[in-house]
TORDO-103179 format. One line per 5 residues: for each residue x, y, z of N, C-alpha, C. Coordinates in nm, 4 decimals, decimal comma. Atoms other than C-alpha are relative to their C-alpha. Layout:
BEGIN
X/Y/Z/X/Y/Z/X/Y/Z; ...
***
This chain:
BEGIN
-0,1208/-0,0565/0,0356/-2,4457/2,7863/5,9005/0,1036/-0,1221/0,0050; -0,0872/0,1181/-0,0065/-2,2473/2,4590/6,0025/-0,0223/-0,0817/-0,1311; 0,0185/0,1101/0,1197/-2,4001/2,2553/5,7092/0,0519/0,0814/-0,1266; -0,0563/-0,0796/0,1209/-2,3150/2,5343/5,4610/0,1672/-0,0036/0,0016; -0,1616/0,0128/-0,0098/-1,9619/2,5451/5,5879/0,0722/-0,1241/-0,0415
-0,0540/0,1237/0,0271/-1,9158/2,1738/5,5580/-0,0240/-0,0255/-0,1466; 0,0259/0,0162/0,1451/-2,0759/2,1814/5,2166/0,0991/0,0609/-0,0854; -0,0900/-0,0650/0,0682/-1,8471/2,4406/5,1014/0,1289/-0,0629/-0,0068; -0,1240/0,0763/-0,0190/-1,5556/2,2409/5,2338/0,0100/-0,1099/-0,0988; 0,0034/0,1010/0,0737/-1,6682/1,9417/5,0619/0,0032/0,0135/-0,1425
0,0056/-0,0267/0,1435/-1,7219/2,1134/4,7285/0,1318/0,0405/-0,0342; -0,1382/-0,0391/0,0213/-1,3606/2,2671/4,7432/0,0884/-0,1197/-0,0226; -0,0809/0,1297/0,0060/-1,2323/1,9151/4,8272/-0,0165/-0,0648/-0,1248; 0,0289/0,0759/0,1171/-1,4111/1,7640/4,5331/0,0728/0,0602/-0,1343; -0,0655/-0,0858/0,1015/-1,2875/2,0466/4,3011/0,1595/-0,0467/-0,0144
-0,1404/0,0286/-0,0109/-0,9152/1,9824/4,4203/0,0232/-0,1487/-0,0482; -0,0273/0,1500/0,0564/-0,9582/1,5987/4,3470/-0,0259/0,0052/-0,1462; 0,0100/0,0133/0,1473/-1,0901/1,6653/3,9984/0,1258/0,0640/-0,0620; -0,1065/-0,0628/0,0613/-0,8138/1,8937/3,9152/0,1295/-0,0938/0,0193; -0,1122/0,0986/-0,0118/-0,5595/1,6571/4,0587/-0,0038/-0,1163/-0,0776
0,0202/0,1087/0,0883/-0,7099/1,3695/3,8559/0,0327/0,0500/-0,1459; -0,0188/-0,0409/0,1247/-0,7079/1,5765/3,5419/0,1551/0,0317/-0,0191; -0,1317/-0,0354/0,0157/-0,3564/1,6932/3,6067/0,0892/-0,1480/-0,0150; -0,0610/0,1336/0,0143/-0,2429/1,3240/3,6380/-0,0301/-0,0561/-0,1414; 0,0393/0,0559/0,1368/-0,4219/1,2312/3,3130/0,0691/0,0770/-0,1012
-0,0806/-0,0764/0,1136/-0,2583/1,5145/3,1102/0,1402/-0,0269/0,0075; -0,1495/0,0274/-0,0092/0,0961/1,4359/3,2510/0,0152/-0,1331/-0,0584; 0,0026/0,1239/0,0575/0,0267/1,0663/3,1698/0,0203/0,0009/-0,1503; 0,0093/-0,0188/0,1522/-0,0762/1,1462/2,8198/0,1185/0,0570/-0,0639; -0,1192/-0,0556/0,0530/0,2141/1,3742/2,7759/0,1249/-0,0763/0,0025
-0,1191/0,1142/-0,0114/0,4742/1,1100/2,8935/-0,0145/-0,0888/-0,1094; 0,0247/0,1033/0,0975/0,3181/0,8532/2,6795/0,0169/0,0552/-0,1411; -0,0291/-0,0467/0,1319/0,3304/1,0843/2,3723/0,1259/0,0285/-0,0233; -0,1259/-0,0086/0,0173/0,6722/1,1673/2,4189/0,0731/-0,1110/-0,0117; -0,0524/0,1398/0,0299/0,7740/0,8069/2,4549/-0,0212/-0,0587/-0,1381
0,0380/0,0538/0,1361/0,5839/0,6988/2,1469/0,0623/0,0826/-0,1139; -0,0700/-0,0820/0,0939/0,7238/0,9928/1,9575/0,1438/-0,0319/-0,0239; -0,1493/0,0523/0,0015/1,0746/0,9153/2,0523/0,0205/-0,1517/-0,0609; -0,0209/0,1230/0,0649/1,0215/0,5522/1,9598/-0,0070/0,0063/-0,1383; 0,0103/-0,0065/0,1493/0,8920/0,6360/1,6238/0,1090/0,0542/-0,0684
-0,1035/-0,0652/0,0726/1,1650/0,8679/1,5545/0,1143/-0,0873/-0,0061; -0,1235/0,0887/0,0039/1,4435/0,6194/1,6551/-0,0171/-0,1131/-0,1084; 0,0198/0,1213/0,0900/1,2712/0,3340/1,4538/-0,0007/0,0510/-0,1568; 0,0112/-0,0705/0,1264/1,2050/0,5635/1,1424/0,1330/0,0266/-0,0421; -0,1273/-0,0239/0,0278/1,5649/0,6592/1,1523/0,0871/-0,1152/-0,0728
-0,0788/0,1205/0,0316/1,6798/0,3122/1,0833/-0,0736/-0,0746/-0,0942; 0,0928/0,0680/0,0749/1,3714/0,1888/0,8857/-0,0862/0,0687/-0,0978; 0,0837/-0,0755/0,0925/1,2676/0,3435/0,5714/-0,1381/-0,0472/-0,0412; 0,1270/0,0739/0,0218/0,9830/0,1025/0,5100/-0,1027/0,0591/0,0908; 0,1012/-0,0433/-0,1072/0,8167/0,1894/0,8505/-0,0077/0,1599/-0,0058
0,0008/-0,1521/0,0027/0,8907/0,5662/0,8016/-0,1013/0,0328/-0,1182; 0,0716/-0,0218/0,0963/0,7063/0,5612/0,4656/-0,1496/-0,0447/0,0264; 0,1202/0,0437/-0,0508/0,4216/0,3577/0,6147/-0,0808/0,0964/0,0896; 0,0577/-0,0901/-0,0910/0,3685/0,5875/0,9066/-0,0460/0,1197/-0,0557; 0,0383/-0,1316/0,0710/0,3759/0,8919/0,6756/-0,1443/-0,0234/-0,0776
0,1194/0,0160/0,0860/0,1025/0,7494/0,4626/-0,1230/-0,0174/0,0969; 0,1002/0,0308/-0,0761/-0,0973/0,6284/0,7585/-0,0494/0,1361/0,0714; 0,0292/-0,1149/-0,0531/-0,0963/0,9788/0,9331/-0,0485/0,1044/-0,1042; 0,0645/-0,0898/0,0970/-0,1565/1,1562/0,5989/-0,1323/-0,0413/-0,0149; 0,1389/0,0364/0,0232/-0,4692/0,9521/0,5450/-0,0961/0,0388/0,1129
0,0795/-0,0459/-0,1006/-0,5865/1,0233/0,8917/-0,0323/0,1336/0,0137; 0,0259/-0,1442/0,0007/-0,5521/1,3917/0,8533/-0,0904/0,0511/-0,0995; 0,0675/-0,0379/0,1018/-0,7280/1,3928/0,5251/-0,1439/-0,0399/-0,0052; 0,1464/0,0782/-0,0020/-1,0386/1,1750/0,6237/-0,0473/0,0117/0,1305; 0,0898/0,0177/-0,1405/-1,2947/1,1736/0,8998/-0,0244/-0,1430/0,0169
0,0241/0,1325/-0,0343/-1,2770/0,8321/1,0449/-0,0180/-0,0322/0,1502; 0,0057/0,0370/-0,1284/-1,3641/0,6708/1,3636/0,1117/-0,0490/0,0616; -0,1187/0,0481/-0,0683/-1,1282/0,5698/1,6308/0,0308/-0,1669/-0,0296; -0,0382/0,1464/0,0366/-1,1837/0,1987/1,5524/0,0575/-0,0274/-0,1313; -0,0649/0,0111/0,1258/-1,0900/0,2570/1,2001/0,1403/0,0439/0,0001
-0,1319/-0,0448/-0,0137/-0,7807/0,4375/1,3075/0,0938/-0,1107/0,0538; -0,0829/0,1237/-0,0457/-0,6785/0,1344/1,5085/0,0321/-0,0956/-0,0930; -0,0176/0,0846/0,0938/-0,7509/-0,0925/1,2494/0,1163/0,0239/-0,1171; -0,0980/-0,0510/0,1166/-0,5472/0,1024/0,9823/0,1352/-0,0166/0,0697; -0,1354/0,0061/-0,0566/-0,2611/0,1281/1,2379/0,0472/-0,1417/0,0089
-0,0359/0,1295/-0,0176/-0,2744/-0,2470/1,2960/0,0488/-0,0548/-0,1438; -0,0375/0,0489/0,1474/-0,2547/-0,3060/0,9077/0,1255/0,0605/-0,0348; -0,1313/-0,0667/0,0357/0,0512/-0,0704/0,8720/0,1104/-0,0908/0,0756; -0,0907/0,0698/-0,0859/0,2253/-0,2502/1,1725/0,0154/-0,1482/-0,0677; -0,0048/0,1201/0,0505/0,1485/-0,5835/1,0221/0,0701/0,0008/-0,1312
-0,0710/0,0053/0,1344/0,2589/-0,5039/0,6764/0,1508/0,0355/0,0182; -0,1517/-0,0311/-0,0207/0,5902/-0,3429/0,8198/0,0720/-0,1083/0,0611; -0,0768/0,0893/-0,0742/0,6923/-0,6074/1,0637/-0,0415/-0,1421/-0,0505; 0,0298/0,1266/0,0430/0,5490/-0,8946/0,8783/-0,0790/-0,0983/0,1002; 0,0585/0,0733/-0,1164/0,3205/-0,9883/1,1734/-0,1536/-0,0672/-0,0657
0,1234/0,0566/0,0559/0,0255/-1,2261/1,0539/0,0232/-0,0174/-0,1513; -0,0076/0,0122/0,1377/-0,0600/-1,3084/0,7002/-0,0730/0,1106/-0,0622; 0,0566/-0,1311/0,0620/-0,1160/-1,0053/0,4811/-0,1231/-0,0411/-0,0805; 0,0986/0,0124/0,0810/-0,4370/-0,9573/0,3091/-0,0035/0,0400/-0,1287; -0,0003/-0,0539/0,1448/-0,5120/-0,9068/-0,0615/-0,0423/0,1243/0,0100
0,0494/-0,1411/0,0022/-0,5619/-0,5561/-0,1559/-0,1338/-0,0003/-0,0884; 0,1179/0,0051/0,0814/-0,8384/-0,6741/-0,3785/0,0169/0,0238/-0,1488; -0,0578/-0,0208/0,1379/-0,6444/-0,5957/-0,6879/0,1119/-0,0742/-0,0407; -0,1211/0,0800/0,0396/-0,3637/-0,8246/-0,6915/-0,0033/-0,1217/0,0630; -0,0026/0,1261/-0,0605/-0,2678/-1,1671/-0,5910/0,0422/0,0123/0,1399
-0,0479/0,0075/-0,1299/-0,2139/-1,2446/-0,2247/0,1429/0,0235/0,0249; -0,1481/-0,0286/-0,0206/0,1200/-1,1054/-0,0860/0,0569/-0,1051/0,0989; -0,0583/0,0849/-0,0877/0,2035/-1,4162/0,1060/0,1402/-0,0089/-0,0002; -0,1427/0,0280/0,0101/0,5611/-1,4138/0,2046/0,0611/0,1196/-0,0770; -0,0643/-0,1107/0,0660/0,6198/-1,0950/0,0005/-0,0469/0,1341/0,0326
0,0415/-0,1466/-0,0552/0,6266/-0,7386/0,1270/0,0399/0,1018/-0,0952; -0,0169/-0,1196/0,0658/0,6710/-0,3858/0,0017/0,1511/0,0616/0,0445; -0,1297/-0,0952/-0,0365/1,0040/-0,1718/-0,0166/-0,0362/0,1234/-0,0598; 0,0380/-0,1315/0,0430/0,9451/0,1835/-0,0253/0,1257/0,0841/-0,0341; -0,1388/-0,0652/0,0155/1,3144/0,2743/-0,0804/0,0100/0,0380/-0,1547
-0,0192/-0,0175/0,1375/1,4078/0,4421/-0,3982/0,0794/-0,1010/-0,0608; -0,0541/0,1043/0,0798/1,5206/0,2102/-0,6643/0,0690/0,0449/-0,1342; -0,0542/-0,0343/0,1243/1,7623/0,2484/-0,9628/0,0493/-0,1266/-0,0698; -0,0392/0,1357/0,0848/1,7939/-0,0418/-1,2315/0,1153/0,0549/-0,1119; -0,1046/-0,0184/0,1124/2,0808/-0,0521/-1,4862/-0,0644/-0,0168/-0,1364
0,0678/0,0235/0,1274/1,8254/-0,1546/-1,7533/-0,1227/0,0995/-0,0091; 0,1217/-0,0937/0,0334/1,5607/0,0832/-1,9276/-0,1124/-0,0805/-0,0343; 0,1321/0,0625/0,0157/1,2054/-0,0444/-1,8966/-0,0739/0,0681/-0,1259; 0,0988/-0,0494/0,0916/0,9817/0,0057/-2,1940/-0,1451/0,0247/0,0739; 0,1267/-0,0220/-0,0551/0,6374/0,1587/-2,1303/-0,1065/-0,1148/-0,0101
0,0954/0,1142/0,0136/0,3734/-0,1272/-2,0510/-0,1295/0,0625/-0,0917; 0,1243/-0,0513/0,0751/0,1022/0,1012/-2,2119/0,0499/0,1287/-0,0670; -0,0602/-0,1043/0,0868/0,1933/0,3641/-2,4885/-0,0949/0,1333/0,0416; 0,0804/-0,1063/-0,0370/-0,1032/0,5930/-2,3850/-0,1040/-0,0327/0,1050; 0,0927/0,0362/-0,1164/-0,2940/0,5858/-2,0500/0,0073/0,1094/0,1034
-0,0082/-0,0912/-0,0991/-0,3755/0,7642/-1,7466/0,0084/-0,0614/0,1359; -0,0294/0,0680/-0,1247/-0,2570/0,6775/-1,4010/-0,1058/0,0255/0,0891; 0,1272/-0,0216/-0,0915/-0,5614/0,6286/-1,1699/0,0397/-0,0356/0,1444; -0,0350/0,0179/-0,1399/-0,3726/0,5028/-0,8715/0,1324/-0,0508/0,0180; -0,1376/0,0117/-0,0136/-0,0204/0,4962/-0,7560/0,0219/-0,1158/0,1039
-0,0511/0,0842/-0,0931/0,1907/0,2548/-0,5455/-0,0264/0,0656/0,1377; 0,0046/-0,0582/-0,1364/0,1215/0,2947/-0,1684/-0,1279/-0,0459/0,0688; 0,1195/0,0214/-0,0665/-0,1339/0,2838/0,0934/-0,1048/0,0887/-0,0417; 0,1209/-0,0740/0,0395/-0,4944/0,3840/0,0201/-0,1180/-0,0806/0,0294; 0,1348/0,0539/-0,0139/-0,8633/0,3089/0,0501/-0,0148/-0,0812/-0,1270
0,0289/0,0885/0,1376/-0,9228/0,0134/-0,1945/-0,1428/0,0311/-0,0313; 0,1252/-0,0194/0,0645/-1,2097/0,0828/-0,4288/-0,0909/-0,1243/0,0030; 0,0627/0,1319/0,0025/-1,2974/-0,2944/-0,4075/-0,0567/-0,0551/0,1373; 0,0236/0,0401/-0,1416/-1,2739/-0,3643/-0,0279/-0,0417/0,1058/0,0897; 0,0360/-0,1317/-0,0842/-1,3133/-0,0085/0,0958/0,0682/-0,0041/0,1325
-0,0886/0,0032/-0,1184/-1,0335/-0,0875/0,3457/0,1347/0,0669/-0,0383; -0,1364/-0,0595/0,0144/-0,7080/0,0900/0,4098/0,0956/-0,1042/-0,0203; -0,0874/0,1096/0,0220/-0,4432/-0,1346/0,2508/0,1089/0,0454/-0,1081; -0,1169/-0,0260/0,0783/-0,1352/-0,1531/0,0430/-0,0367/-0,0363/-0,1430; 0,0074/0,0024/0,1146/-0,1643/-0,0896/-0,3147/0,1359/-0,0513/-0,0817
-0,1378/0,0666/0,0291/0,1181/-0,3073/-0,4656/0,0573/0,0240/-0,1463; -0,0443/-0,0399/0,1368/0,1389/-0,1506/-0,8105/-0,0464/0,1153/-0,0511; 0,0370/-0,1282/0,0708/0,0473/0,1043/-1,0655/-0,1137/-0,0333/-0,0827; 0,1266/0,0025/0,0867/-0,2995/0,1471/-1,2187/0,0049/0,0868/-0,1026; -0,0092/-0,0776/0,0964/-0,3057/0,2662/-1,5598/-0,1272/-0,0026/-0,0874
0,1333/0,0120/0,0808/-0,6539/0,3356/-1,7210/0,0351/0,0197/-0,1470; -0,0184/-0,0105/0,1363/-0,6798/0,2760/-2,0912/-0,1140/-0,0730/-0,0799; 0,1159/0,0687/0,0769/-0,9570/0,1722/-2,3462/0,0051/-0,1603/-0,0135; -0,0244/0,1377/0,0253/-1,0306/-0,1886/-2,3733/0,0660/-0,0462/-0,1210; -0,0856/0,0562/0,1169/-0,8034/-0,3847/-2,5954/0,1053/0,0763/-0,0433
-0,1358/-0,0828/0,0032/-0,5356/-0,1323/-2,5638/0,1005/-0,1037/-0,0030; -0,0978/0,0936/-0,0040/-0,2101/-0,3236/-2,6351/0,0967/0,0283/0,1217; -0,0808/0,0034/-0,1133/0,0073/-0,3982/-2,3298/0,1364/-0,0547/-0,0398; -0,1450/0,0393/0,0283/0,4006/-0,4316/-2,3848/0,0643/-0,0565/0,1139; -0,0867/0,0413/-0,1011/0,6477/-0,6246/-2,2056/0,1088/0,1197/0,0268
-0,0960/-0,1163/-0,0308/0,8785/-0,3784/-2,0359/0,1462/-0,0325/-0,0067; -0,1362/0,0435/0,0066/1,1912/-0,5842/-2,0618/0,0069/-0,1492/-0,0521; -0,0199/0,1280/0,0371/1,3208/-0,9032/-2,2137/-0,0100/-0,1120/0,1256; 0,0310/0,0929/-0,1137/1,2321/-1,2132/-1,9960/-0,0733/-0,1258/-0,0573; 0,0761/0,1198/0,0189/1,0415/-1,5425/-1,9667/-0,1378/0,0040/0,0622
0,1466/0,0093/-0,0515/0,6576/-1,5816/-1,9150/0,0044/-0,1200/0,1079; 0,0083/0,1164/-0,0958/0,6363/-1,7894/-1,5904/-0,1516/-0,0123/0,0390; 0,1386/0,0194/-0,0149/0,2558/-1,7311/-1,5631/-0,0783/0,0721/-0,0984; 0,0933/-0,0513/0,0891/-0,0154/-1,6714/-1,8001/-0,1174/-0,0635/0,0101; 0,1205/0,0801/-0,0373/-0,3435/-1,7602/-1,6528/-0,1070/0,0892/0,0524
0,1256/-0,0661/-0,0474/-0,6777/-1,6601/-1,5000/0,0274/0,0015/0,1627; 0,0193/0,0017/-0,1496/-0,7126/-1,5668/-1,1163/-0,1168/0,0813/0,0381; 0,1279/-0,0817/-0,0489/-1,0168/-1,4581/-0,9394/0,0112/0,1277/0,0171; -0,0045/-0,1294/-0,0261/-0,8775/-1,1470/-0,8191/0,0961/0,0802/-0,1160; -0,0810/-0,0665/0,1018/-0,6091/-1,0697/-1,0768/-0,0522/0,0005/-0,1436
0,0533/0,0166/0,1344/-0,8221/-1,1770/-1,3796/0,0982/-0,0600/-0,0899; -0,0945/0,0566/0,0890/-0,6277/-1,2676/-1,6831/0,1299/0,0625/0,0304; -0,1255/-0,0842/-0,0483/-0,2657/-1,1852/-1,5752/0,1296/-0,0824/-0,0474; -0,1155/0,0605/0,0590/0,0801/-1,2519/-1,6844/0,1247/0,0532/0,1053; -0,1183/-0,0280/-0,0702/0,4095/-1,2688/-1,4841/0,1231/-0,0330/-0,0729
-0,1090/0,0244/0,0655/0,7393/-1,2259/-1,6479/0,1228/0,0268/0,0804; -0,1403/-0,0082/-0,0741/1,0851/-1,3140/-1,5030/0,0846/0,0586/-0,0825; -0,1021/-0,0733/0,0913/1,3517/-1,0823/-1,6317/0,1465/-0,0452/0,0491; -0,1085/0,0620/-0,0484/1,6278/-1,2253/-1,4022/-0,0342/-0,0715/0,1302; 0,0144/0,0753/-0,1251/1,6663/-1,4203/-1,0722/-0,0810/0,0928/0,1063
0,0597/-0,0952/-0,0937/1,5582/-1,1024/-0,8771/-0,1000/0,0933/-0,0488; 0,0774/-0,0982/0,0535/1,3417/-0,9180/-1,1072/-0,1230/-0,0620/-0,0849; 0,1499/0,0440/0,0728/0,9638/-0,9770/-1,2112/-0,0921/0,1067/-0,0209; 0,1108/-0,0853/0,0273/0,6863/-0,7802/-1,3570/-0,1281/-0,0831/-0,0234; 0,1423/0,0775/0,0132/0,3159/-0,8630/-1,3556/-0,0936/0,1003/-0,0568
0,0825/-0,0648/0,0816/0,0531/-0,7455/-1,5864/-0,1674/-0,0512/0,0334; 0,1323/0,0621/-0,0314/-0,3194/-0,7882/-1,4450/-0,1209/0,0610/-0,0716; 0,1240/-0,0418/0,0332/-0,6740/-0,7554/-1,5316/-0,0186/-0,0054/-0,1629; 0,0039/0,0028/0,1527/-0,6137/-0,8266/-1,9107/-0,1233/-0,0599/-0,0661; 0,1075/0,0724/0,0686/-0,8922/-0,8898/-2,1452/0,0298/-0,1065/-0,0816
-0,0384/0,1212/0,0742/-0,6974/-1,1254/-2,3553/0,1647/-0,0112/0,0107; -0,1465/0,0183/-0,0094/-0,3518/-1,2836/-2,3145/0,0485/-0,0597/-0,1321; -0,0564/0,0290/0,1327/-0,1237/-1,3067/-2,6354/0,1204/-0,0943/0,0271; -0,1270/0,0701/-0,0133/0,1644/-1,5175/-2,4854/-0,0388/-0,1228/0,0960; 0,0131/0,1164/-0,0859/0,1976/-1,8523/-2,3040/0,1194/-0,0222/0,0881
-0,1151/0,0206/-0,0955/0,3991/-1,9699/-2,0079/0,1166/-0,0762/-0,0628; -0,1143/0,0537/0,0500/0,7424/-2,0675/-2,0848/0,0579/0,0734/-0,1216; -0,0557/-0,0682/0,1313/0,7765/-1,8278/-2,3832/0,0924/0,0991/0,0271; -0,0997/-0,1086/-0,0161/1,0635/-1,6059/-2,4213/-0,0557/0,1276/-0,0679; 0,0533/-0,1060/0,0565/0,9654/-1,2584/-2,4627/0,1092/0,1246/-0,0090
-0,0866/-0,1001/0,0261/1,1440/-0,9446/-2,5955/-0,0582/0,1394/0,0533; 0,0585/-0,1347/-0,0458/1,1318/-0,5789/-2,4693/-0,0813/0,0575/-0,1131; 0,0823/-0,0534/0,0858/0,8435/-0,4078/-2,6374/-0,0938/-0,0891/-0,0729; 0,0896/0,0904/0,0601/0,6667/-0,7207/-2,7488/-0,1511/0,0004/0,0586; 0,1375/-0,0024/-0,0498/0,2865/-0,7060/-2,7208/-0,0380/-0,1295/0,0527
0,0158/0,1347/-0,0707/0,1814/-0,9568/-2,4606/-0,1470/-0,0195/0,0440; 0,1402/0,0079/-0,0486/-0,1789/-0,8889/-2,3734/-0,0817/0,1305/-0,0584; 0,1080/-0,1110/0,0223/-0,4886/-0,6465/-2,4242/-0,0548/0,0523/0,1337; 0,0632/-0,0718/-0,1227/-0,6275/-0,4057/-2,1565/-0,1386/-0,0667/0,0267; 0,1437/0,0417/-0,0234/-0,9474/-0,5397/-1,9856/-0,0204/0,0466/0,1477
0,0416/-0,0291/-0,1145/-1,1287/-0,5377/-1,6633/-0,0477/-0,1410/0,0824; 0,0263/0,1184/-0,0494/-1,1165/-0,8915/-1,5693/0,0470/-0,0321/0,1428; -0,0244/0,0158/-0,1233/-1,1102/-1,0135/-1,2033/-0,0525/0,1064/0,0872; 0,0341/-0,1068/-0,0807/-1,1491/-0,7529/-0,9275/0,0487/0,1373/-0,0580; -0,0584/-0,1350/0,0683/-1,1428/-0,4269/-1,1369/-0,1312/0,0958/0,0042
0,1167/-0,0807/0,0262/-1,3754/-0,1238/-1,1567/-0,0109/0,0696/-0,1169; -0,0074/-0,0644/0,1196/-1,2942/-0,0436/-1,5046/0,1158/-0,0418/-0,0732; -0,1050/0,0612/0,0906/-1,0674/-0,1235/-1,8073/0,1347/0,0736/0,0468; -0,1348/-0,0527/-0,0476/-0,7016/-0,0813/-1,6741/0,0978/-0,1004/0,0159; -0,1058/0,0944/-0,0310/-0,3716/-0,2311/-1,6366/0,0517/0,0194/0,1460
-0,0658/-0,0073/-0,1330/-0,2524/-0,3079/-1,2854/0,1425/-0,0536/-0,0233; -0,1540/0,0361/0,0318/0,1471/-0,3234/-1,3296/0,0652/-0,0038/0,1227; -0,0752/-0,0029/-0,1217/0,3646/-0,4446/-1,0638/0,1539/-0,0472/-0,0263; -0,1463/0,0367/0,0121/0,7439/-0,4743/-1,0171/0,0548/-0,0748/0,1253; -0,0549/0,0679/-0,1216/0,8949/-0,7220/-0,7803/0,1538/0,0000/-0,0099
-0,1523/0,0120/0,0039/1,2759/-0,6824/-0,6865/0,0282/-0,0644/0,1314; -0,0445/0,0688/-0,1069/1,4270/-0,9392/-0,4686/-0,1128/-0,0425/0,0830; 0,0958/0,0628/-0,0911/1,0953/-1,0919/-0,3600/-0,0852/0,1200/0,0683; 0,0968/-0,0999/-0,0660/0,9342/-0,7447/-0,2678/-0,0549/0,1232/-0,1167; 0,0637/-0,0931/0,0959/0,7006/-0,5022/-0,4434/0,0710/0,1240/0,0275
-0,0542/-0,1280/-0,0156/0,8530/-0,1694/-0,5303/-0,0800/0,1065/-0,0902; 0,0910/-0,1171/0,0622/0,7031/0,1681/-0,6719/0,0521/-0,0061/-0,1511; -0,0493/-0,0050/0,1656/0,7156/0,1071/-1,0609/0,0400/0,1270/-0,0560; -0,0453/-0,1295/0,0605/0,7534/0,4878/-1,1022/0,1423/0,0181/0,0164; -0,1482/-0,0218/-0,0290/1,1135/0,4510/-0,9783/0,0630/-0,0573/-0,1123
-0,0964/0,0785/0,1001/1,2148/0,2158/-1,2626/-0,0615/0,0290/-0,1405; 0,0530/-0,0179/0,1356/0,9868/0,3336/-1,5411/0,0628/0,1389/-0,0670; -0,0869/-0,1144/0,0434/1,1722/0,6648/-1,5695/-0,0856/0,1052/-0,0839; 0,0729/-0,0975/0,0774/0,8729/0,8562/-1,7271/-0,1373/0,0016/0,0656; 0,1306/0,0014/-0,0655/0,5132/0,9404/-1,6340/-0,1040/-0,0101/-0,1449
0,0918/0,0034/0,1180/0,2104/0,8678/-1,8608/-0,0726/0,1193/-0,0509
***
């Protein structure tokens, strides 16, 4: 009887300890969650870039079954991109973004851009996604428009060609400087029809669609850089394909 009495007391004591431990864990998690949520709320209220990055990050987690390690890696990438910690990696579809980051804020220009392609299908928009090249969650810095090989590519606005060359990732690509703070790029071209230093008019044919460099098919990867930052091309094109 004495042994049973002490065993029962020991079991009740162990149950109390387990309940006490679980209560501490739950309270700690609740406090940490509130602190993190409050911190993110305050930061997002003052930083539109971070707000957009976090929304994209959590949207991707909710839509996809991924491991905890992948969640951590993805969150680290978002933080690095947002706060410029470390050297940003190439998305696998555009030139390395060394020193150049993205701006997710809505943009309105006083000039009207021409369509870079008359007919095409948008296959990937600006923003975070799983890259079909690297299979990693990363920033897609432009707009992908699929079109048949050798479809004409047009300059979206007047400017000067500052790059017309081949790059291992970009393939045959062109960069046009429209002003001191505005540039556009045209990547994966099959053939370039302009040279560096050449003055270009809006609507002029500058290249032909291809799949050179890191590409999974014939398409144009079109980018807009404003004040040294990548912006969503759909904000300034004023139309959809």
